[in-house]
C-alpha positions in Angstrom: -18.7 16.5 -29.4 -17.9 17.0 -25.7 -17.1 14.2 -23.3 -17.8 14.9 -19.6 -15.1 13.9 -17.0 -17.0 12.7 -13.9 -16.1 11.4 -10.5 -16.5 7.6 -10.7 -18.0 5.4 -8.1 -15.4 5.2 -5.3 -16.6 2.2 -3.3 -18.9 1.2 -0.5 -19.8 4.2 1.8 -17.4 6.6 0.0 -19.4 9.6 -1.3 -16.7 12.2 -1.9 -13.1 12.7 -2.6 -10.4 15.4 -2.8 -8.7 16.4 -6.1 -5.1 15.5 -5.5 -3.6 16.9 -8.7 -4.3 17.1 -12.4 -1.9 15.0 -14.5 -2.8 17.0 -17.6 -3.1 20.8 -18.2 -6.0 22.6 -19.9 -5.4 22.5 -23.7 -3.4 19.2 -23.6 -4.2 16.5 -26.2 -5.1 13.3 -24.4 -5.7 9.7 -25.5 -8.7 7.7 -24.4 -8.2 5.9 -21.0 -5.1 8.1 -20.3 -5.0 9.1 -16.6 -6.2 12.7 -16.2 -6.5 13.5 -12.5 -5.8 11.9 -9.2 -8.6 11.8 -6.5 -7.8 11.1 -2.9 -10.3 9.3 -0.7 -10.0 8.3 2.9 -8.4 5.0 1.9 -6.7 5.2 -1.5 -5.8 7.4 -4.4 -7.8 6.9 -7.6 -6.7 7.9 -11.1 -9.6 9.1 -13.3 -9.0 8.1 -17.0 -10.0 10.1 -20.1 -13.5 9.0 -21.3 -12.5 9.8 -24.9 -9.6 11.0 -27.0 -9.3 14.7 -27.7 -8.3 18.0 -26.0 -8.8 18.7 -22.3 -10.6 22.0 -22.8 -12.1 22.6 -19.3 -11.0 21.9 -15.7 -13.8 22.7 -13.3 -12.4 21.6 -10.0 -8.9 22.5 -8.8 -6.4 20.7 -6.6 -7.5 20.5 -3.0 -11.2 20.9 -3.7 -13.8 18.3 -2.6 -16.0 16.6 -5.2 -19.0 14.3 -4.9 -19.4 10.9 -6.6 -20.8 11.6 -10.0 -19.8 15.3 -10.0 -18.2 17.0 -13.0 -14.4 17.4 -13.0 -14.0 18.9 -16.5 -14.6 18.1 -20.2 -12.9 16.9 -23.3 -13.5 18.1 -26.9 -13.5 14.8 -28.7 -11.3 14.4 -31.7 -9.7 17.8 -31.3 -6.0 17.9 -32.1 -6.3 15.0 -34.5 -9.1 14.3 -36.9 -11.1 11.5 -35.4 -11.2 8.5 -37.7 -9.3 10.4 -40.5 -7.2 8.3 -42.8 -3.6 9.3 -43.5 -3.1 11.3 -46.7 -1.7 9.4 -49.6 1.9 10.1 -50.4 2.7 12.2 -53.5 4.1 10.3 -56.4 7.9 10.3 -56.3 10.1 10.5 -59.5 11.5 7.2 -60.7 15.1 6.9 -59.6 17.8 4.8 -61.1 18.2 1.5 -59.4 20.6 1.9 -56.5 23.5 -0.4 -55.8 22.2 -3.4 -54.0 23.9 -3.9 -50.6 23.8 -6.8 -48.3 20.9 -6.4 -45.8 21.9 -5.2 -42.4 20.8 -7.0 -39.3 17.7 -5.4 -37.9 18.2 -3.8 -34.6 15.2 -3.9 -32.3 14.8 -1.4 -29.6 13.1 -2.7 -26.5 10.2 -0.5 -25.4 10.9 0.6 -21.8 8.3 -0.5 -19.2 5.7 2.2 -18.3 6.5 4.3 -15.2 4.5 3.6 -12.1 2.3 6.4 -10.8 4.7 7.2 -7.9 7.5 7.7 -10.3 5.4 9.8 -12.7 4.4 12.0 -9.7 8.0 12.6 -8.7 9.1 13.3 -12.3 6.3 15.8 -12.9 6.6 17.6 -9.6 10.4 17.8 -9.6 10.9 18.2 -13.3 13.0 15.0 -13.3 14.0 13.4 -16.7 13.6 9.7 -16.2 14.9 8.7 -19.6 18.5 8.6 -18.3 17.7 6.6 -15.2 18.7 3.0 -15.1 15.8 1.1 -13.7 16.3 -1.6 -11.1 12.8 -3.0 -11.3 11.4 -5.9 -13.3 12.4 -5.7 -17.0 14.3 -2.5 -16.2 11.4 -0.5 -14.9 12.3 2.7 -13.1 11.2 2.3 -9.4 10.4 5.0 -6.9 13.7 4.3 -5.2 15.5 4.8 -8.5 13.7 8.2 -9.0 14.5 9.4 -5.5 18.1 8.4 -5.8 18.4 10.3 -9.1 16.7 13.3 -7.5 19.1 13.2 -4.5 22.1 13.0 -6.9 20.8 16.0 -8.9 20.2 18.0 -5.7 23.8 17.3 -4.5 25.2 18.5 -7.8 23.1 21.6 -8.0 23.1 22.8 -4.4 25.9 25.3 -3.6 27.4 25.6 -0.1 24.9 27.2 2.3 25.8 30.8 3.1 26.8 31.4 6.6 23.9 32.7 8.7 24.1 36.5 9.3 21.6 36.4 12.2 18.8 34.6 14.0 15.9 33.5 11.8 12.2 33.7 12.9 10.2 30.6 13.7 8.1 31.2 10.6 11.2 31.0 8.4 12.1 27.6 9.9 8.6 26.1 9.5 6.9 24.4 6.6 3.1 24.3 6.5 1.6 21.5 4.4 -2.1 20.7 4.1 -3.2 17.3 5.5 -4.2 14.8 2.8 -7.7 13.3 3.0 -6.1 10.0 4.0 -4.1 11.5 6.8 -7.2 13.5 8.1 -9.3 10.3 8.1 -6.6 8.3 9.9 -6.4 11.0 12.6 -10.2 11.1 12.9 -10.6 7.3 13.1 -7.8 6.9 15.6 -9.3 9.5 17.9 -12.8 7.9 17.5 -11.3 4.5 18.3 -10.0 5.8 21.6 -13.3 7.5 22.5 -15.6 4.6 21.5 -13.9 1.4 22.7 -12.7 0.5 26.1 -9.2 -0.3 25.0 -6.8 -2.4 27.1 -3.5 -4.0 26.1 -2.1 -7.3 27.3 1.5 -8.5 26.6 3.4 -11.7 26.2 6.6 -12.8 24.6 7.3 -15.6 22.1 10.4 -17.7 21.4 10.8 -17.5 17.6 13.5 -20.2 17.4 11.4 -22.9 15.8 9.7 -20.6 13.3 13.1 -19.1 12.3 14.5 -22.6 12.0 11.6 -23.8 9.8 11.9 -20.6 7.7 15.7 -21.1 7.2 15.3 -24.7 6.4 12.6 -24.4 3.7 12.8 -20.8 2.4 14.6 -21.7 -0.8 12.3 -24.6 -1.6 9.3 -22.6 -0.7 10.2 -19.7 -3.0 11.1 -22.0 -5.8 7.7 -23.7 -5.6 5.4 -20.8 -4.7 7.3 -17.9 -6.3 7.1 -15.8 -3.1 9.4 -15.5 -0.1 8.6 -17.2 3.1 8.3 -14.6 5.8 6.9 -14.5 9.3 3.5 -13.0 8.5 2.1 -16.3 7.2 2.8 -18.0 10.5 1.3 -15.2 12.5 -1.9 -15.1 10.4 -2.4 -18.8 10.8 -1.7 -18.7 14.5 -4.2 -15.8 15.0 -6.9 -17.7 13.0 -6.4 -20.7 15.3 -6.7 -18.5 18.4 -9.7 -16.7 17.0 -11.5 -20.0 16.5 -11.0 -20.8 20.2 -11.7 -17.3 21.5 -14.5 -16.0 19.2 -15.2 -12.8 21.1 -11.9 -11.4 19.8 -13.2 -11.9 16.3 -16.5 -10.2 17.1 -17.8 -6.6 17.2 -20.4 -4.5 19.0 -23.3 -3.2 16.8 -25.6 -1.0 18.9 -26.9 -3.3 21.7 -25.9 -6.5 19.8 -22.7 -8.5 19.8 -21.9 -9.8 16.3 -19.8 -12.9 16.2 -18.0 -13.5 12.8 -17.8 -17.1 11.7 -15.2 -16.1 9.0 -11.7 -14.8 9.4 -10.8 -11.8 7.3 -7.4 -10.7 8.5 -6.4 -7.0 8.1 -2.6 -6.5 7.6 -1.4 -3.0 8.3 0.9 -1.7 5.6 2.8 1.6 5.9 3.0 3.8 2.8 4.4 7.3 2.2 0.8 8.5 2.4 0.0 6.8 5.7 -1.2 3.5 7.1 -3.5 1.3 5.0 -5.0 -2.0 6.1 -5.7 -4.4 3.2 -7.7 -7.5 4.1 -6.7 -11.2 3.5 -10.2 -12.8 3.0 -11.1 -16.2 4.4 -7.6 -16.6 5.8 -8.6 -19.9 7.5 -9.1 -21.5 4.0 -5.7 -20.4 2.8 -2.3 -22.1 3.0 0.7 -20.2 4.4 1.9 -19.8 0.8 -1.4 -18.3 -0.3 -1.3 -15.9 2.7 2.3 -14.8 1.9 1.4 -14.3 -1.7 -1.6 -12.1 -0.9 0.4 -10.0 1.6 3.3 -9.6 -0.9 0.8 -8.5 -3.6 -0.8 -6.0 -1.2 2.6 -4.5 -0.3 3.6 -4.0 -3.9 0.3 -2.4 -4.9 0.1 -0.3 -1.7 3.5 1.3 -2.6 2.2 2.3 -6.0 -1.3 3.3 -4.8 -2.9 0.5 -6.7 -5.0 -1.0 -3.9 -8.8 -1.2 -4.4 -11.3 0.2 -1.9 -13.0 -3.1 -1.5 -9.7 -4.7 -0.5 -9.6 -2.6 2.7 -13.1 -3.0 3.9 -14.7 -5.5 6.3 -11.7 -7.1 8.2 -12.5 -8.9 11.4 -9.1 -8.7 13.1 -5.9 -6.8 12.4 -2.1 -7.6 12.6 0.4 -4.7 12.8 4.1 -5.3 12.5 6.0 -2.4 14.1 9.1 -4.7 14.4 10.0 -3.9 10.7 10.8 -0.4 11.9 12.7 -1.6 15.0 9.9 -1.2 17.6 10.6 -3.3 20.7 7.2 -2.8 22.3 4.1 -0.7 21.6 0.3 -0.6 22.3 -1.5 -0.7 19.0 -4.9 1.1 18.6 -8.0 -0.8 17.6 -9.2 -0.6 14.0 -12.8 -0.2 15.0 -15.3 -1.7 14.9 -13.0 -4.7 15.3 -12.4 -5.9 18.9 -8.8 -7.0 18.6 -5.4 -6.1 17.1 -2.1 -7.9 17.5 1.1 -6.0 17.6 4.3 -7.7 16.4 7.7 -6.4 17.4 11.4 -6.7 16.8 13.0 -10.1 17.2 15.9 -9.6 19.7 18.3 -12.1 21.2 17.7 -12.2 25.0 18.7 -14.5 27.9 15.8 -16.7 29.0 15.4 -19.5 31.5 15.0 -22.8 29.8 14.5 -25.4 32.5 17.4 -24.9 34.9 19.6 -23.2 32.3 20.0 -19.7 30.9 20.0 -19.6 27.1 20.1 -16.9 24.5 16.9 -17.1 22.3 15.4 -14.9 19.6 12.5 -13.4 21.5 9.6 -11.1 20.3 7.2 -9.2 22.5 3.5 -9.5 21.4 0.8 -7.0 22.3 -2.9 -7.6 22.0 -5.1 -4.5 22.3 -8.7 -5.5 22.8 -12.2 -3.9 23.4 -12.9 -4.7 27.1 -16.6 -4.1 26.4 -16.8 -7.4 24.6 -13.5 -9.2 25.4 -12.8 -10.2 29.0 -9.3 -10.1 30.4 -9.2 -13.9 30.7 -10.1 -14.3 27.1 -7.5 -11.8 25.9 -4.7 -13.4 27.9 -5.8 -16.9 26.6 -5.9 -15.7 23.0 -2.3 -14.4 23.3 -1.1 -17.6 25.0 -2.6 -19.6 22.1 -0.8 -17.5 19.5 2.4 -17.9 21.5 2.0 -21.7 21.7 1.3 -22.0 18.0 4.4 -20.0 17.1 6.7 -21.9 19.5 5.5 -25.2 18.1 4.6 -24.4 14.4 3.8 -28.0 13.7 0.5 -27.3 15.5 -0.5 -25.0 12.7 0.1 -27.8 10.1 -1.8 -30.3 12.2 -4.6 -27.9 13.0 -4.1 -28.4 16.8 
C-alpha cells in the first residue's frame, strides 16, 4: 500500500510554501511521524512528518520548488523494509548446557538516553557531516544546542584548515562573491517592508526615558521573581505593560485603516520582534492587558526559545495590534523602526547608556534609553504620537503606576 505525502494546511491566508530541504533520501526506511521534509513559508519553517512507516520510494518536488497546500510531495511504500505487523521469529532450541557457576549479580548499569537533537542542530549535522555523538551538550539534560554544534564545527574547521597559500595574483570579483538564493521568509520580509513604506505615511517621534527606577526594581526583585515564576525578570514586561496603558489612552495608535474605515481595537495583542538566523519574526502576546508582568515575561521567553528552533506556529504571528522592537540588545543607540502594517504604531527600544542629565539644578549620571515611535500619520496625529510616547516614558520612570493602573 502507498501513502501519499502531502503539503499540510499551513495557516490562515498561507496557500503555498517552498521546499527547504528533504531530511530523508529516496529509498530510506522511515518511521511513522518521522520528519521527512522542511517547508518554508513567509513566516516559519514547517516539518512534514511521515504519514506511515515504510520506505520513501518517490520524491516529486525538489529543494527550492514551490508547492501548494494539499499538493503531493512524494510517497511512501508502507511496511517496506520491515514486515508490517510481523511477529519476531521464535528462537531455535538451544542444547542444554551444564549449569554454570553461580556468580554474584553485578549492579545493573543504566545508560541514560540522550535528549533528541533540535531541528537546528540536525540541520547543521546533516549539512556539515558533523558527528554530534561526541559533543558535550550544554542544554537542559545535556541536550546539544545550536551553539554547541557551531562551536564543534568551528573547532573542526580550525584543525582541518591548512595555512592559506599566498596569493599569486589578483582575483576577479566573481571569485570573491558568493551567490545565495533568498529564502521565502527573507523575500517576504523584503516585500512587506517595501510595501509598508509605500502604503503608510510613516513618521517617527523620539523621546528618552530614565531607566533608574525600572533597573532598581529589577535588581531588587529579580531573584525572588525567578524563584516564584521560573522565568527571569527582564525589561520587556515593563515595556509591554507601559505600552498597553498608553494605548488605552491613545486608541488611534492601536487602530488600523481598512479601506475607507478606521478600525479601533478594544484588545491589546502585542507583537514582539524576535531576531533569528532566518530573519525577523514577530510572535504576538495575546490580550496583554489581562496578563501580569510575569505572564508577559514567560510568554516572551517561550517565543524566543521556540523561534530559535523554528518551532513557532503560524497562528502565533498573526493579528497583532501594536509591535515592540528592541534594537538595544544589538547595541543600537537610536533607530527609526518600520511599521508592521496594517498596524499603525511600532515602538523602538534602544541601548541603555549612562549619560549626564539635568535633575533639578544638578547634573547627574543616569541610565538613559532613547525611545522611538514610528506611526502612520494617516490615522495618528502628531499630538497623539507625542502624548503616547510621553505616557510610556512616565510609566517607566515611575513603575508603580503600572501596578496601580494609573
